[in-house]
mmJSON file of the N, C-alpha and C atoms, coordinates in Angstrom:
{"data_MODEL":{"atom_site":{
"group_PDB":["ATOM","ATOM","ATOM","ATOM","ATOM","ATOM","ATOM","ATOM","ATOM","ATOM","ATOM","ATOM","ATOM","ATOM","ATOM","ATOM","ATOM","ATOM","ATOM","ATOM","ATOM","ATOM","ATOM","ATOM","ATOM","ATOM","ATOM","ATOM","ATOM","ATOM","ATOM","ATOM","ATOM","ATOM","ATOM","ATOM","ATOM","ATOM","ATOM","ATOM","ATOM","ATOM","ATOM","ATOM","ATOM","ATOM","ATOM","ATOM","ATOM","ATOM","ATOM","ATOM","ATOM","ATOM","ATOM","ATOM","ATOM","ATOM","ATOM","ATOM","ATOM","ATOM","ATOM","ATOM","ATOM","ATOM","ATOM","ATOM","ATOM","ATOM","ATOM","ATOM","ATOM","ATOM","ATOM","ATOM","ATOM","ATOM","ATOM","ATOM","ATOM","ATOM","ATOM","ATOM","ATOM","ATOM","ATOM","ATOM","ATOM","ATOM","ATOM","ATOM","ATOM","ATOM","ATOM","ATOM","ATOM","ATOM","ATOM","ATOM","ATOM","ATOM","ATOM","ATOM","ATOM","ATOM","ATOM","ATOM","ATOM","ATOM","ATOM","ATOM","ATOM","ATOM","ATOM","ATOM","ATOM","ATOM","ATOM","ATOM","ATOM","ATOM","ATOM","ATOM","ATOM","ATOM","ATOM","ATOM","ATOM","ATOM","ATOM","ATOM","ATOM","ATOM","ATOM","ATOM","ATOM","ATOM","ATOM","ATOM","ATOM","ATOM","ATOM","ATOM","ATOM","ATOM","ATOM","ATOM","ATOM","ATOM","ATOM","ATOM","ATOM","ATOM","ATOM","ATOM","ATOM","ATOM","ATOM","ATOM","ATOM","ATOM","ATOM","ATOM","ATOM","ATOM","ATOM","ATOM","ATOM","ATOM","ATOM","ATOM","ATOM","ATOM","ATOM","ATOM","ATOM","ATOM","ATOM","ATOM"],
"id":[1,2,3,4,5,6,7,8,9,10,11,12,13,14,15,16,17,18,19,20,21,22,23,24,25,26,27,28,29,30,31,32,33,34,35,36,37,38,39,40,41,42,43,44,45,46,47,48,49,50,51,52,53,54,55,56,57,58,59,60,61,62,63,64,65,66,67,68,69,70,71,72,73,74,75,76,77,78,79,80,81,82,83,84,85,86,87,88,89,90,91,92,93,94,95,96,97,98,99,100,101,102,103,104,105,106,107,108,109,110,111,112,113,114,115,116,117,118,119,120,121,122,123,124,125,126,127,128,129,130,131,132,133,134,135,136,137,138,139,140,141,142,143,144,145,146,147,148,149,150,151,152,153,154,155,156,157,158,159,160,161,162,163,164,165,166,167,168,169,170,171,172,173,174,175,176,177,178,179,180],
"type_symbol":["N","C","C","N","C","C","N","C","C","N","C","C","N","C","C","N","C","C","N","C","C","N","C","C","N","C","C","N","C","C","N","C","C","N","C","C","N","C","C","N","C","C","N","C","C","N","C","C","N","C","C","N","C","C","N","C","C","N","C","C","N","C","C","N","C","C","N","C","C","N","C","C","N","C","C","N","C","C","N","C","C","N","C","C","N","C","C","N","C","C","N","C","C","N","C","C","N","C","C","N","C","C","N","C","C","N","C","C","N","C","C","N","C","C","N","C","C","N","C","C","N","C","C","N","C","C","N","C","C","N","C","C","N","C","C","N","C","C","N","C","C","N","C","C","N","C","C","N","C","C","N","C","C","N","C","C","N","C","C","N","C","C","N","C","C","N","C","C","N","C","C","N","C","C","N","C","C","N","C","C"],
"label_atom_id":["N","CA","C","N","CA","C","N","CA","C","N","CA","C","N","CA","C","N","CA","C","N","CA","C","N","CA","C","N","CA","C","N","CA","C","N","CA","C","N","CA","C","N","CA","C","N","CA","C","N","CA","C","N","CA","C","N","CA","C","N","CA","C","N","CA","C","N","CA","C","N","CA","C","N","CA","C","N","CA","C","N","CA","C","N","CA","C","N","CA","C","N","CA","C","N","CA","C","N","CA","C","N","CA","C","N","CA","C","N","CA","C","N","CA","C","N","CA","C","N","CA","C","N","CA","C","N","CA","C","N","CA","C","N","CA","C","N","CA","C","N","CA","C","N","CA","C","N","CA","C","N","CA","C","N","CA","C","N","CA","C","N","CA","C","N","CA","C","N","CA","C","N","CA","C","N","CA","C","N","CA","C","N","CA","C","N","CA","C","N","CA","C","N","CA","C","N","CA","C","N","CA","C","N","CA","C","N","CA","C"],
"label_alt_id":[null,null,null,null,null,null,null,null,null,null,null,null,null,null,null,null,null,null,null,null,null,null,null,null,null,null,null,null,null,null,null,null,null,null,null,null,null,null,null,null,null,null,null,null,null,null,null,null,null,null,null,null,null,null,null,null,null,null,null,null,null,null,null,null,null,null,null,null,null,null,null,null,null,null,null,null,null,null,null,null,null,null,null,null,null,null,null,null,null,null,null,null,null,null,null,null,null,null,null,null,null,null,null,null,null,null,null,null,null,null,null,null,null,null,null,null,null,null,null,null,null,null,null,null,null,null,null,null,null,null,null,null,null,null,null,null,null,null,null,null,null,null,null,null,null,null,null,null,null,null,null,null,null,null,null,null,null,null,null,null,null,null,null,null,null,null,null,null,null,null,null,null,null,null,null,null,null,null,null,null],
"label_comp_id":["MET","MET","MET","THR","THR","THR","ASP","ASP","ASP","TYR","TYR","TYR","LYS","LYS","LYS","ALA","ALA","ALA","ILE","ILE","ILE","ALA","ALA","ALA","GLU","GLU","GLU","SER","SER","SER","ASN","ASN","ASN","ASN","ASN","ASN","PHE","PHE","PHE","ILE","ILE","ILE","ILE","ILE","ILE","LEU","LEU","LEU","ASP","ASP","ASP","LYS","LYS","LYS","TYR","TYR","TYR","SER","SER","SER","LYS","LYS","LYS","LYS","LYS","LYS","LEU","LEU","LEU","ARG","ARG","ARG","VAL","VAL","VAL","LYS","LYS","LYS","GLU","GLU","GLU","SER","SER","SER","TYR","TYR","TYR","GLN","GLN","GLN","SER","SER","SER","GLU","GLU","GLU","TYR","TYR","TYR","ASP","ASP","ASP","LEU","LEU","LEU","GLU","GLU","GLU","SER","SER","SER","GLU","GLU","GLU","PHE","PHE","PHE","ILE","ILE","ILE","GLN","GLN","GLN","ASP","ASP","ASP","LEU","LEU","LEU","ILE","ILE","ILE","GLN","GLN","GLN","GLN","GLN","GLN","GLY","GLY","GLY","TYR","TYR","TYR","GLU","GLU","GLU","TYR","TYR","TYR","LEU","LEU","LEU","PRO","PRO","PRO","MET","MET","MET","SER","SER","SER","PRO","PRO","PRO","THR","THR","THR","LEU","LEU","LEU","LYS","LYS","LYS","PRO","PRO","PRO","CYS","CYS","CYS"],
"label_asym_id":["A","A","A","A","A","A","A","A","A","A","A","A","A","A","A","A","A","A","A","A","A","A","A","A","A","A","A","A","A","A","A","A","A","A","A","A","A","A","A","A","A","A","A","A","A","A","A","A","A","A","A","A","A","A","A","A","A","A","A","A","A","A","A","A","A","A","A","A","A","A","A","A","A","A","A","A","A","A","A","A","A","A","A","A","A","A","A","A","A","A","A","A","A","A","A","A","A","A","A","A","A","A","A","A","A","A","A","A","A","A","A","A","A","A","A","A","A","A","A","A","A","A","A","A","A","A","A","A","A","A","A","A","A","A","A","A","A","A","A","A","A","A","A","A","A","A","A","A","A","A","A","A","A","A","A","A","A","A","A","A","A","A","A","A","A","A","A","A","A","A","A","A","A","A","A","A","A","A","A","A"],
"label_entity_id":["1","1","1","1","1","1","1","1","1","1","1","1","1","1","1","1","1","1","1","1","1","1","1","1","1","1","1","1","1","1","1","1","1","1","1","1","1","1","1","1","1","1","1","1","1","1","1","1","1","1","1","1","1","1","1","1","1","1","1","1","1","1","1","1","1","1","1","1","1","1","1","1","1","1","1","1","1","1","1","1","1","1","1","1","1","1","1","1","1","1","1","1","1","1","1","1","1","1","1","1","1","1","1","1","1","1","1","1","1","1","1","1","1","1","1","1","1","1","1","1","1","1","1","1","1","1","1","1","1","1","1","1","1","1","1","1","1","1","1","1","1","1","1","1","1","1","1","1","1","1","1","1","1","1","1","1","1","1","1","1","1","1","1","1","1","1","1","1","1","1","1","1","1","1","1","1","1","1","1","1"],
"label_seq_id":[1,1,1,2,2,2,3,3,3,4,4,4,5,5,5,6,6,6,7,7,7,8,8,8,9,9,9,10,10,10,11,11,11,12,12,12,13,13,13,14,14,14,15,15,15,16,16,16,17,17,17,18,18,18,19,19,19,20,20,20,21,21,21,22,22,22,23,23,23,24,24,24,25,25,25,26,26,26,27,27,27,28,28,28,29,29,29,30,30,30,31,31,31,32,32,32,33,33,33,34,34,34,35,35,35,36,36,36,37,37,37,38,38,38,39,39,39,40,40,40,41,41,41,42,42,42,43,43,43,44,44,44,45,45,45,46,46,46,47,47,47,48,48,48,49,49,49,50,50,50,51,51,51,52,52,52,53,53,53,54,54,54,55,55,55,56,56,56,57,57,57,58,58,58,59,59,59,60,60,60],
"pdbx_PDB_ins_code":[null,null,null,null,null,null,null,null,null,null,null,null,null,null,null,null,null,null,null,null,null,null,null,null,null,null,null,null,null,null,null,null,null,null,null,null,null,null,null,null,null,null,null,null,null,null,null,null,null,null,null,null,null,null,null,null,null,null,null,null,null,null,null,null,null,null,null,null,null,null,null,null,null,null,null,null,null,null,null,null,null,null,null,null,null,null,null,null,null,null,null,null,null,null,null,null,null,null,null,null,null,null,null,null,null,null,null,null,null,null,null,null,null,null,null,null,null,null,null,null,null,null,null,null,null,null,null,null,null,null,null,null,null,null,null,null,null,null,null,null,null,null,null,null,null,null,null,null,null,null,null,null,null,null,null,null,null,null,null,null,null,null,null,null,null,null,null,null,null,null,null,null,null,null,null,null,null,null,null,null],
"Cartn_x":[-5.276,-5.796,-6.514,-6.746,-7.314,-8.601,-10.218,-11.112,-11.34,-11.873,-12.382,-13.505,-14.337,-15.667,-15.319,-16.174,-16.146,-17.523,-17.291,-18.307,-19.163,-18.051,-18.695,-17.579,-18.451,-17.931,-17.857,-16.891,-17.253,-16.13,-16.666,-15.519,-14.015,-14.132,-12.617,-11.708,-12.872,-12.276,-13.104,-12.523,-13.606,-13.278,-13.984,-13.617,-13.674,-12.966,-13.129,-13.209,-13.748,-14.254,-13.0,-11.606,-10.504,-9.523,-8.184,-7.065,-5.845,-5.174,-3.928,-2.622,-1.849,-0.883,0.221,0.601,1.651,2.739,4.208,5.178,6.059,6.754,7.723,9.057,9.86,11.2,12.262,13.313,14.192,15.323,16.059,17.337,18.542,18.424,19.13,18.678,19.291,19.122,18.948,18.134,18.25,19.148,20.008,20.956,20.192,21.06,20.336,20.168,20.627,20.244,18.843,18.867,17.528,16.318,16.535,15.559,15.035,16.01,15.585,15.277,15.593,15.07,13.598,13.239,12.039,10.793,11.738,10.723,10.116,10.903,10.879,10.191,10.134,9.318,7.819,7.67,6.334,5.746,6.449,6.092,5.635,6.628,6.178,4.767,4.486,3.329,2.043,1.985,1.147,1.164,1.903,1.908,2.637,3.711,4.744,5.322,6.33,7.245,8.78,9.486,10.913,11.668,12.665,13.501,15.116,15.753,17.218,17.967,18.662,19.801,20.591,20.964,21.826,23.114,24.425,25.279,25.796,25.089,25.387,24.716,23.548,23.006,23.731,23.658,24.112,23.229,23.267,22.477,22.188,21.197,21.113,21.644],
"Cartn_y":[15.354,14.158,14.064,12.857,12.601,11.993,12.569,11.608,10.79,9.621,8.475,8.433,7.743,7.255,5.81,5.289,3.968,3.329,2.466,1.631,0.638,-0.231,-1.408,-1.085,-2.059,-2.058,-3.144,-3.998,-4.957,-4.914,-6.19,-6.167,-6.256,-6.711,-7.472,-6.682,-5.457,-5.093,-3.786,-2.769,-1.613,-1.597,-1.581,-1.045,0.302,1.234,2.744,2.785,3.831,4.516,4.668,4.942,5.572,5.495,5.24,5.317,5.751,6.212,6.974,6.489,5.744,5.404,6.427,7.318,7.717,6.68,7.147,6.838,7.266,6.529,6.673,5.847,6.944,6.551,6.745,5.275,5.617,5.976,6.833,7.317,6.406,5.32,4.461,2.97,2.154,0.758,0.813,0.238,0.211,-1.118,-0.67,-1.591,-2.705,-3.892,-4.969,-4.524,-3.72,-3.183,-2.505,-1.313,-0.542,-1.253,-2.245,-3.478,-4.163,-4.735,-5.374,-4.159,-3.046,-2.283,-1.795,-1.614,-1.365,-2.545,-3.616,-4.755,-4.769,-4.651,-4.82,-3.975,-2.855,-1.848,-1.95,-2.543,-3.249,-4.245,-5.264,-6.251,-5.698,-4.639,-3.982,-3.243,-2.353,-1.869,-2.649,-4.058,-5.15,-5.77,-5.501,-6.019,-6.819,-7.255,-8.206,-7.376,-8.091,-7.766,-8.02,-7.052,-6.921,-7.035,-8.341,-8.957,-8.792,-7.804,-7.945,-9.004,-9.433,-10.528,-10.077,-10.83,-11.061,-11.578,-10.613,-11.551,-12.898,-12.895,-14.015,-15.441,-15.094,-16.106,-17.089,-17.779,-18.942,-19.483,-20.069,-20.521,-22.33,-22.674,-23.945,-25.131],
"Cartn_z":[-11.385,-11.403,-12.638,-13.161,-14.406,-14.055,-15.09,-14.348,-15.689,-15.198,-16.502,-15.979,-17.332,-17.523,-17.497,-16.202,-15.949,-17.018,-17.874,-18.414,-17.633,-16.943,-16.085,-14.807,-13.624,-12.128,-12.038,-11.205,-10.154,-9.34,-8.203,-7.13,-7.593,-8.919,-9.555,-10.538,-10.903,-12.135,-12.429,-13.379,-14.04,-15.511,-16.001,-17.446,-17.708,-18.485,-18.617,-20.117,-20.26,-21.841,-22.129,-21.574,-22.354,-21.16,-21.704,-20.489,-21.422,-20.846,-21.317,-20.262,-20.446,-19.722,-20.082,-18.575,-18.442,-18.373,-19.34,-19.431,-17.972,-17.305,-16.783,-16.909,-16.906,-17.514,-16.671,-15.944,-15.035,-15.731,-15.205,-15.729,-15.613,-14.507,-14.253,-13.623,-13.296,-13.34,-11.455,-10.922,-9.517,-8.991,-8.274,-7.196,-6.957,-6.591,-5.972,-4.695,-3.944,-2.601,-2.366,-3.67,-3.692,-4.022,-4.95,-5.304,-3.658,-3.202,-1.857,-0.838,-0.787,0.509,-0.227,-1.561,-2.103,-1.936,-1.877,-1.517,0.255,0.972,2.296,2.783,2.15,2.499,2.03,0.683,0.185,1.238,1.485,2.483,4.162,4.571,5.872,5.298,4.386,4.311,4.317,3.764,3.83,4.919,5.918,7.434,8.081,7.228,7.635,8.801,9.168,10.372,9.885,9.643,9.672,10.618,10.631,11.456,11.098,11.201,10.943,11.283,9.892,10.065,11.537,12.563,13.575,12.866,13.224,12.944,13.735,14.913,15.688,15.266,14.747,14.062,12.726,13.076,12.082,11.085,9.534,8.765,9.194,9.134,9.951,8.959],
"occupancy":[1.0,1.0,1.0,1.0,1.0,1.0,1.0,1.0,1.0,1.0,1.0,1.0,1.0,1.0,1.0,1.0,1.0,1.0,1.0,1.0,1.0,1.0,1.0,1.0,1.0,1.0,1.0,1.0,1.0,1.0,1.0,1.0,1.0,1.0,1.0,1.0,1.0,1.0,1.0,1.0,1.0,1.0,1.0,1.0,1.0,1.0,1.0,1.0,1.0,1.0,1.0,1.0,1.0,1.0,1.0,1.0,1.0,1.0,1.0,1.0,1.0,1.0,1.0,1.0,1.0,1.0,1.0,1.0,1.0,1.0,1.0,1.0,1.0,1.0,1.0,1.0,1.0,1.0,1.0,1.0,1.0,1.0,1.0,1.0,1.0,1.0,1.0,1.0,1.0,1.0,1.0,1.0,1.0,1.0,1.0,1.0,1.0,1.0,1.0,1.0,1.0,1.0,1.0,1.0,1.0,1.0,1.0,1.0,1.0,1.0,1.0,1.0,1.0,1.0,1.0,1.0,1.0,1.0,1.0,1.0,1.0,1.0,1.0,1.0,1.0,1.0,1.0,1.0,1.0,1.0,1.0,1.0,1.0,1.0,1.0,1.0,1.0,1.0,1.0,1.0,1.0,1.0,1.0,1.0,1.0,1.0,1.0,1.0,1.0,1.0,1.0,1.0,1.0,1.0,1.0,1.0,1.0,1.0,1.0,1.0,1.0,1.0,1.0,1.0,1.0,1.0,1.0,1.0,1.0,1.0,1.0,1.0,1.0,1.0,1.0,1.0,1.0,1.0,1.0,1.0],
"B_iso_or_equiv":[0.0,0.0,0.0,0.0,0.0,0.0,0.0,0.0,0.0,0.0,0.0,0.0,0.0,0.0,0.0,0.0,0.0,0.0,0.0,0.0,0.0,0.0,0.0,0.0,0.0,0.0,0.0,0.0,0.0,0.0,0.0,0.0,0.0,0.0,0.0,0.0,0.0,0.0,0.0,0.0,0.0,0.0,0.0,0.0,0.0,0.0,0.0,0.0,0.0,0.0,0.0,0.0,0.0,0.0,0.0,0.0,0.0,0.0,0.0,0.0,0.0,0.0,0.0,0.0,0.0,0.0,0.0,0.0,0.0,0.0,0.0,0.0,0.0,0.0,0.0,0.0,0.0,0.0,0.0,0.0,0.0,0.0,0.0,0.0,0.0,0.0,0.0,0.0,0.0,0.0,0.0,0.0,0.0,0.0,0.0,0.0,0.0,0.0,0.0,0.0,0.0,0.0,0.0,0.0,0.0,0.0,0.0,0.0,0.0,0.0,0.0,0.0,0.0,0.0,0.0,0.0,0.0,0.0,0.0,0.0,0.0,0.0,0.0,0.0,0.0,0.0,0.0,0.0,0.0,0.0,0.0,0.0,0.0,0.0,0.0,0.0,0.0,0.0,0.0,0.0,0.0,0.0,0.0,0.0,0.0,0.0,0.0,0.0,0.0,0.0,0.0,0.0,0.0,0.0,0.0,0.0,0.0,0.0,0.0,0.0,0.0,0.0,0.0,0.0,0.0,0.0,0.0,0.0,0.0,0.0,0.0,0.0,0.0,0.0,0.0,0.0,0.0,0.0,0.0,0.0],
"pdbx_formal_charge":[null,null,null,null,null,null,null,null,null,null,null,null,null,null,null,null,null,null,null,null,null,null,null,null,null,null,null,null,null,null,null,null,null,null,null,null,null,null,null,null,null,null,null,null,null,null,null,null,null,null,null,null,null,null,null,null,null,null,null,null,null,null,null,null,null,null,null,null,null,null,null,null,null,null,null,null,null,null,null,null,null,null,null,null,null,null,null,null,null,null,null,null,null,null,null,null,null,null,null,null,null,null,null,null,null,null,null,null,null,null,null,null,null,null,null,null,null,null,null,null,null,null,null,null,null,null,null,null,null,null,null,null,null,null,null,null,null,null,null,null,null,null,null,null,null,null,null,null,null,null,null,null,null,null,null,null,null,null,null,null,null,null,null,null,null,null,null,null,null,null,null,null,null,null,null,null,null,null,null,null],
"auth_seq_id":[1,1,1,2,2,2,3,3,3,4,4,4,5,5,5,6,6,6,7,7,7,8,8,8,9,9,9,10,10,10,11,11,11,12,12,12,13,13,13,14,14,14,15,15,15,16,16,16,17,17,17,18,18,18,19,19,19,20,20,20,21,21,21,22,22,22,23,23,23,24,24,24,25,25,25,26,26,26,27,27,27,28,28,28,29,29,29,30,30,30,31,31,31,32,32,32,33,33,33,34,34,34,35,35,35,36,36,36,37,37,37,38,38,38,39,39,39,40,40,40,41,41,41,42,42,42,43,43,43,44,44,44,45,45,45,46,46,46,47,47,47,48,48,48,49,49,49,50,50,50,51,51,51,52,52,52,53,53,53,54,54,54,55,55,55,56,56,56,57,57,57,58,58,58,59,59,59,60,60,60],
"auth_comp_id":["MET","MET","MET","THR","THR","THR","ASP","ASP","ASP","TYR","TYR","TYR","LYS","LYS","LYS","ALA","ALA","ALA","ILE","ILE","ILE","ALA","ALA","ALA","GLU","GLU","GLU","SER","SER","SER","ASN","ASN","ASN","ASN","ASN","ASN","PHE","PHE","PHE","ILE","ILE","ILE","ILE","ILE","ILE","LEU","LEU","LEU","ASP","ASP","ASP","LYS","LYS","LYS","TYR","TYR","TYR","SER","SER","SER","LYS","LYS","LYS","LYS","LYS","LYS","LEU","LEU","LEU","ARG","ARG","ARG","VAL","VAL","VAL","LYS","LYS","LYS","GLU","GLU","GLU","SER","SER","SER","TYR","TYR","TYR","GLN","GLN","GLN","SER","SER","SER","GLU","GLU","GLU","TYR","TYR","TYR","ASP","ASP","ASP","LEU","LEU","LEU","GLU","GLU","GLU","SER","SER","SER","GLU","GLU","GLU","PHE","PHE","PHE","ILE","ILE","ILE","GLN","GLN","GLN","ASP","ASP","ASP","LEU","LEU","LEU","ILE","ILE","ILE","GLN","GLN","GLN","GLN","GLN","GLN","GLY","GLY","GLY","TYR","TYR","TYR","GLU","GLU","GLU","TYR","TYR","TYR","LEU","LEU","LEU","PRO","PRO","PRO","MET","MET","MET","SER","SER","SER","PRO","PRO","PRO","THR","THR","THR","LEU","LEU","LEU","LYS","LYS","LYS","PRO","PRO","PRO","CYS","CYS","CYS"],
"auth_asym_id":["A","A","A","A","A","A","A","A","A","A","A","A","A","A","A","A","A","A","A","A","A","A","A","A","A","A","A","A","A","A","A","A","A","A","A","A","A","A","A","A","A","A","A","A","A","A","A","A","A","A","A","A","A","A","A","A","A","A","A","A","A","A","A","A","A","A","A","A","A","A","A","A","A","A","A","A","A","A","A","A","A","A","A","A","A","A","A","A","A","A","A","A","A","A","A","A","A","A","A","A","A","A","A","A","A","A","A","A","A","A","A","A","A","A","A","A","A","A","A","A","A","A","A","A","A","A","A","A","A","A","A","A","A","A","A","A","A","A","A","A","A","A","A","A","A","A","A","A","A","A","A","A","A","A","A","A","A","A","A","A","A","A","A","A","A","A","A","A","A","A","A","A","A","A","A","A","A","A","A","A"],
"auth_atom_id":["N","CA","C","N","CA","C","N","CA","C","N","CA","C","N","CA","C","N","CA","C","N","CA","C","N","CA","C","N","CA","C","N","CA","C","N","CA","C","N","CA","C","N","CA","C","N","CA","C","N","CA","C","N","CA","C","N","CA","C","N","CA","C","N","CA","C","N","CA","C","N","CA","C","N","CA","C","N","CA","C","N","CA","C","N","CA","C","N","CA","C","N","CA","C","N","CA","C","N","CA","C","N","CA","C","N","CA","C","N","CA","C","N","CA","C","N","CA","C","N","CA","C","N","CA","C","N","CA","C","N","CA","C","N","CA","C","N","CA","C","N","CA","C","N","CA","C","N","CA","C","N","CA","C","N","CA","C","N","CA","C","N","CA","C","N","CA","C","N","CA","C","N","CA","C","N","CA","C","N","CA","C","N","CA","C","N","CA","C","N","CA","C","N","CA","C","N","CA","C","N","CA","C","N","CA","C","N","CA","C"],
"pdbx_PDB_model_num":[1,1,1,1,1,1,1,1,1,1,1,1,1,1,1,1,1,1,1,1,1,1,1,1,1,1,1,1,1,1,1,1,1,1,1,1,1,1,1,1,1,1,1,1,1,1,1,1,1,1,1,1,1,1,1,1,1,1,1,1,1,1,1,1,1,1,1,1,1,1,1,1,1,1,1,1,1,1,1,1,1,1,1,1,1,1,1,1,1,1,1,1,1,1,1,1,1,1,1,1,1,1,1,1,1,1,1,1,1,1,1,1,1,1,1,1,1,1,1,1,1,1,1,1,1,1,1,1,1,1,1,1,1,1,1,1,1,1,1,1,1,1,1,1,1,1,1,1,1,1,1,1,1,1,1,1,1,1,1,1,1,1,1,1,1,1,1,1,1,1,1,1,1,1,1,1,1,1,1,1]
}}}
């Protein structure tokens, strides 16, 4: 874990004296399925309920 020295703090932001961004390189692109699955998991973690599509339901 890296320690940073905060210069100023607020409820909406923190100003640091130094920040080094760690580069994360993906070795391949995500498929549409992978992107959608990650998006659904993010929504579930935020409190949304996942209701899978039923094959018997027809669009309006």
